[in-house]
C-alpha positions, -999 to +999 in steps of 0.1 A: -312+117-420-315+079-419-302+056-392-272+047-412-265+084-418-267+092-381-244+063-373-219+075-398-221+111-384-215+098-349-186+077-361-170+107-378-175+129-347-159+102-325-130+098-349-125+135-351-125+139-313-100+110-311-078+126-337-079+159-318-070+141-285-042+122-302-028+155-316-031+171-282-011+142-266+015+143-293+021+180-291+019+183-253+051+199-241+072+171-223+090+198-203+057+205-185+054+169-172+070+144-149+091+120-169+083+083-167+112+073-189+138+047-178+160+062-151+146+096-157+163+102-191+148+130-212+119+119-234+139+126-266+113+108-287+088+135-278+109+166-276+105+190-306+122+223-313+089+241-307+088+229-271+119+248-260+108+284-261+076+278-240+097+257-216+123+285-213+095+310-206+079+288-180+113+280-165+122+316-162+088+324-147+091+297-121+127+308-113+115+344-108+088+332-084+114+313-064+136+344-062+106+365-051+099+340-023+135+343-011+135+381-011+099+385+000+103+371+035+109+394+065+129+366+082+166+372+089+188+359+061+202+325+069+221+299+050+189+278+046+164+305+036+188+323+013+219+305+002+204+270+001+171+283-013+189+301-041+210+270-048+178+249-052+160+274-075+157+274-112+157+236-116+133+235-146+151+262-164+184+244-159+170+211-171+157+227-202+189+246-209+211+216-205+191+195-230+189+224-254+226+231-254+234+194-261+209+190-289+216+224-305+253+213-308+245+177-319+216+184-343+217+221-354+187+221-376+173+254-390+145+251-364+170+247-335+191+276-348+160+298-349+152+289-313+188+296-303+187+330-319+156+340-300+163+322-267+199+331-259+194+369-254+163+361-233+183+337-211+212+362-208+188+389-197+171+366-172+204+357-156+213+394-154+181+403-137+187+378-110+224+384-105+218+422-103+187+419-080+197+442-051+174+427-025+186+392-033+222+402-032+216+421+001+204+388+017+234+369+003+258+395+015+242+394+050+250+357+053+284+362+037+294+389+062+284+367+091+299+334+077+326+333+104+301+334+132+275+310+117+276+272+124+284+264+088+300+232+075+330+236+052+308+230+022+282+255+033+308+282+039+324+276+005+290+277-012+283+310+005+317+325-006+313+312-041+278+326-045+288+360-031+318+361-055+297+350-084+272+378-078+300+404-075+316+392-107+282+395-124+278+431-115+259+431-081+281+460-068+276+483-099+255+514-098+223+515-119+240+528-150+267+502-147+242+474-143+222+486-173+252+487-195+264+453-183+230+438-192+233+453-227+268+439-231+258+404-220+228+405-244+251+415-273+276+388-264+249+362-264+237+372-299+273+373-311+278+337-299+249+324-319+260+343-351+296+332-348+287+296-342+262+295-371+287+310-395+313+284-386+287+256-389+279+268-424+315+270-434+322+235-422+293+220-441+295+241-473+329+230-486+335+197-504+364+186-525+350+163-552+375+141-569+377+113-594+396+080-589+426+091-609+433+119-584+435+097-553+471+085-555+485+076-521+451+073-503+444+040-485+415+019-497+395+026-465+398+063-470+387+061-506+358+039-497+346+064-471+349+093-495+330+074-522+301+066-498+301+103-487+298+113-524+270+089-530+252+102-499+256+137-513+240+126-546+273+130-566+272+095-582+293+063-581+324+078-598+330+107-574+349+108-541+340+136-516+364+150-489+352+176-464+366+198-437+355+175-409+387+159-395+378+122-401+378+132-438+404+159-439+433+145-418+436+112-436+436+131-469+464+155-457+484+125-444+483+103-475+473+123-507+503+125-529+490+154-549+504+185-532+481+209-549+450+190-536+464+190-501+469+227-503+433+232-516+418+213-487+440+227-460+436+262-472+398+258-472+400+247-436+424+275-425+403+302-442+369+293-427+349+325-419+377+346-433+364+354-468+350+389-463+314+377-470+283+373-449+299+343-430+331+362-422+337+363-384+365+389-382+341+418-375+325+396-348+359+390-332+363+427-330+329+430-314+338+403-289+370+420-278+353+454-276+325+441-255+346+419-233+371+446-226+344+470-216+328+444-194+361+438-176+365+475-170+330+478-156+338+451-131+371+466-121+396+445-141+423+458-164+415+433-192+392+404-199+421+380-192+424+395-158+387+390-152+388+354-163+419+342-146+410+358-112+385+330-108+408+302-118+437+283-102+462+304-121+448+337-106+466+360-130+475+363-167+511+366-156+510+331-141+495+318-173+522+334-194+549+321-171+537+285-177+532+289-215+565+307-220+584+281-201+572+253-224+572+274-256+609+275-263+617+237-260+585+229-279+593+252-308+629+240-308+617+204-311+593+213-338+621+229-359+641+197-355+611+177-367+607+201-397+644+197-407+639+159-411+608+165-432+623+191-454+648+165-466+620+143-478+602+172-494+633+181-514+636+146-526+600+148-540+601+185-551+636+198-553+626+235-557+596+235-533+594+253-500+579+234-471+543+246-464+518+239-435+498+215-457+529+194-461+533+186-424+509+157-420+520+141-452+557+141-444+552+135-407+535+102-417+565+094-439+589+101-410+568+079-387+570+050-412+608+056-418+620+061-383+595+040-364+583+016-391+548+026-379+520+031-404+489+047-391+468+027-415+484-005-403+472+003-368+436+012-376+424-024-380+432-030-343+412+001-332+376-005-342+352+019-324+336-010-307+369-024-294+380+010-281+347+015-263+351-020-249+386-011-237+374+020-220+347+000-202+374-025-192+396+003-178+367+018-158+359-016-143+396-023-134+401+011-118+367+018-102+347-014-103+319+001-124+300-017-152+279-007-182+246-022-192+229-015-225+194-003-220+164+006-241+156+043-237+146+073-259+172+085-283+176+120-298+193+105-329+192+070-343+230+069-341+230+070-303+239+042-279+228+043-243+240+025-212+231+024-175+262+028-154+264+006-123+286+013-094+309-012-077+280-023-054+257-025-085+237+006-074+226+030-101+253+056-109+239+073-140+231+069-177+256+074-205+248+082-241+273+079-270+268+098-302+297+089-324+293+097-361+298+128-382+266+142-398+254+174-414+244+199-388+265+185-361+292+207-346+327+196-352+351+181-327+342+161-297+327+169-263+310+156-232+281+172-215+251+166-193+215+162-203+207+162-166+231+169-138+236+151-104+218+168-075+202+160-042+165+160-035+152+152-001+185+139+009+187+114-020+212+116-048+196+121-082+218+104-108+230+123-139+224+116-176+256+122-195+264+124-232+297+118-251+297+132-287+324+127-313+326+131-351+340+097-362+337+084-398+307+061-403+313+024-410+312+016-447+295-014-462+327-035-458+345-019-429+336-009-394+347+025-380+384+022-376+401+048-354+437+061-355+456+067-323+446+103-319+409+094-323+413+066-298+428+090-273+399+114-279+374+088-268+394+081-237+396+118-231+358+125-234+351+094-213+372+110-185+348+139-186+319+115-184+334+098-153+338+132-136+300+138-141+290+103-132+311+101-100+300+135-087+283+134-053+279+171-044+251+182-021+248+217-034+245+224-071+266+256-067+296+234-058+293+211-088+316+232-110+354+232-108+378+259-120+383+259-158+420+251-154+411+220-134+382+207-155+405+190-181+424+170-156+398+141-153+397+138-191+434+142-200+446+117-173+425+090-190+446+093-222+476+080-204+462+045-203+452+043-240+486+030-252+499+012-222+508-024-232+485-039-205+456-019-220+464-026-256+464-063-249+428-061-237+412-041-264+434-037-296+420-067-316+421-070-353+385-065-367+388-094-391+408-121-373+402-110-336+440-114-331+456-093-304+478-065-316+513-079-321+540-071-296+561-056-324+534-030-331+530-023-294+567-016-291+565+007-321+536+026-306+556+030-274+588+040-292+569+066-312+552+081-282+573+113-285+569+114-323+557+149-336+554+162-300+572+194-308+546+202-335+516+192-315+527+211-284+537+242-304+504+244-323+485+240-290+507+266-272+503+290-301+465+288-298+467+293-261+490+323-264+469+339-292+439+335-269+456+352-240+470+379-261+438+389-277+420+390-243+448+408-225+443+440-244+437+468-218+421+492-242+401+483-273+407+499-307+396+483-340+422+459-352+430+437-381+424+402-367+448+384-390+476+410-385+472+408-347+477+370-348+508+373-371+523+399-348+516+380-316+529+346-328+553+351-357+569+385-351+569+384-313+575+348-305+592+334-335+566+309-347+577+295-380+554+298-411+553+260-415+533+257-383+499+272-379+483+276-345+457+249-338+429+275-343+428+309-359+405+337-347+378+334-373+371+298-364+384+296-328+350+287-315+364+275-281+373+311-271+344+329-288+313+308-285+326+278-265+333+290-230+371+290-231+378+327-236+411+336-220+411+300-210+425+278-238+456+275-216+434+251-195+445+223-218+482+230-211+478+234-173+457+202-172+485+183-189+508+193-161+482+180-136+474+148-155+510+137-162+518+143-125+487+125-114+495+095-136+529+094-120+512+082-089+500+050-107+534+045-124+554+049-092+532+024-076+542-002-102+505-009-111+487+013-136+454-003-124+461+004-088+426+003-072+437+021-040+451+051-060+420+051-083+398+052-052+417+081-039+415+099-072+377+093-073+370+102-037+393+132-034+390+147-069+362+133-091+334+130-066+338+163-049+332+188-076+341+223-064+338+216-027+373+230-023+395+249-047+413+228-073+447+231-059+435+220-025+418+190-040+449+181-060+472+184-031+448+162-010+451+135-037+488+138-046+503+150-013+523+176-032+521+204-056+519+194-093+553+189-109+560+199-145+587+173-150+564+144-160+549+165-188+583+176-201+595+140-201+563+128-218+568+153-246+604+143-250+618+177-241+653+175-226+652+174-188+680+164-165+685+165-127+708+190-112+716+163-086+705+127-082+677+138-058+665+168-076+632+169-096+638+165-133+626+199-144+656+217-160+648+224-196+677+228-219+676+249-251+680+230-284+716+242-289+727+226-257+710+193-264+726+161-278+702+146-303+698+109-299+678+082-317+644+072-304+656+041-287+682+060-266+655+085-257+635+057-242+666+045-223+672+080-210+636+082-198+640+049-179+672+062-163+654+094-153+626+074-138+651+054-117+668+086-105+635+101-094 
């Protein structure tokens, strides 16, 4: 071999080694390393689906070693060597799980779905092994039994009590046969969750209503343009318009499309998701869920799964939940029937022989809004660009809490994302906030807020969280930015409230971070109250072309229409909450017809009218089957009682930006996590039990004082109410405010 040949051979060897080293670096699992990213955000640019299973396996192994260290000592159980040591364990596993859960919902690729199917049963089994570890529970119980005599702080005592209760509710007191069966149930439930969610994701993405221009009568230009671009992206050509089951596409179509048959086709496709008797049908899975959950409740000593869930909530019992829902049900349904009567007149003018159907509601509700309030949803959209709404939310957070938001350059898990550093009032680092706004294939529907990393303490120092807000808004088109309607605007305020709850949390022990389910929606729902206040609209509702502030005339119309359609909206929400409680309150399981059960529970038993569907039906009610709200969808109703009453504190002060009240809300509620039970925290902030009257007034249900000093909480049935025009309802509300 000549000198040139040897040099070439050496060169190729060096390049091959370099390539191998580069491949090694690129495929190294980032979960096994310390992150050097800005502010400790996950290295999204390096995380791949294949990294998760090895990270889960190592995380579980490390967690097991930490548990072995706790139970392996011969030292007497103490708070520090048992309760605090357990609270600090499993950090790598938690970090991996949080990131996986967020990414699996935001970008459900086939690779991520495959990981989910394999990982979820493993994680469920791992959790069971720890919660049913007799030696570990024995040490926890030893500290719990002596908690009165130990020098514990209030937080340490609450952590001890919560941890003991968590283990008991996870089967720690069961015999070996009971523990074995509970493990099997939990594994089956985790597999069901993956299957149910994947079926729904398929149904959401599989349907498309392809139309030509001659079938778009009534649709605004912006809606048409978005549908045309969606069709082009799907490869359907320049003459097609595509509408999907995602709400940014579906709801404008239902609100404006004049063709009644097309509205029926789209709405029925939405309503019948996972209900076709095929491989993506979820009705059998619903039966499996109820069978397994009922058996689990019985194993743990509860009459029903609803009893099991509510026992750990503020409500405490299903009876308390039903009492709340039933109290609001009658006035809500009465109001919805009145709303229907007004729309039926319009339907008969268009179709004299037609019967009003559920797919007619959005179309004629929009007509009523234009007729009675001179308010057109499409006339509002130009003032609610996504950028302006986000800016308004940042303004509000600064006015209330003094915090600011600084754009930063950091790894993204999707090019759509925006990322900000959140600075506290003293400009100290509070956390990092990601926004992921736009609808895309493989992304779960709806909107949510979650953590990529949670707040915790290490060596006495607070480690700041990384939070994500995810929505499914329409993408901007070539000529128009993303324009939101009022509901979508409130959704962003809502999810931002969840983000503030995470960002403000300053809890020493991770086991005290979580609050009760029927408390968790308070921080989010209270934020919605500011969205349409005139002082807020003046700040952020600017026309996207002219930058003009929203006219006072439109602001007045928004305020006058605040109670518009509230009967329908509350009824469909209540119907979903009631159907959730009913299906989980069964004391004995027997195979049942899922659709017939729903009809009996809502239509036959409670008088729901055919023109109103519950917000969710069982085959696609993901909140209660794979979303963590089983026997808990009522949380949204209870939180409305709390949020309207909490907002009263600002209104009664005469300043909706009252910094003193906001500081109390932050310090006594948002920052404390679950350091005390939710009702204790709320009373500490409000100085009283929550009052239902503000919610009933906000919805426009008839309330009147029994005396000039009584709380306004007397609900009158529709037959006893005097119907008045919207302006007089506003006057009545003002008079009631003065009385109170």
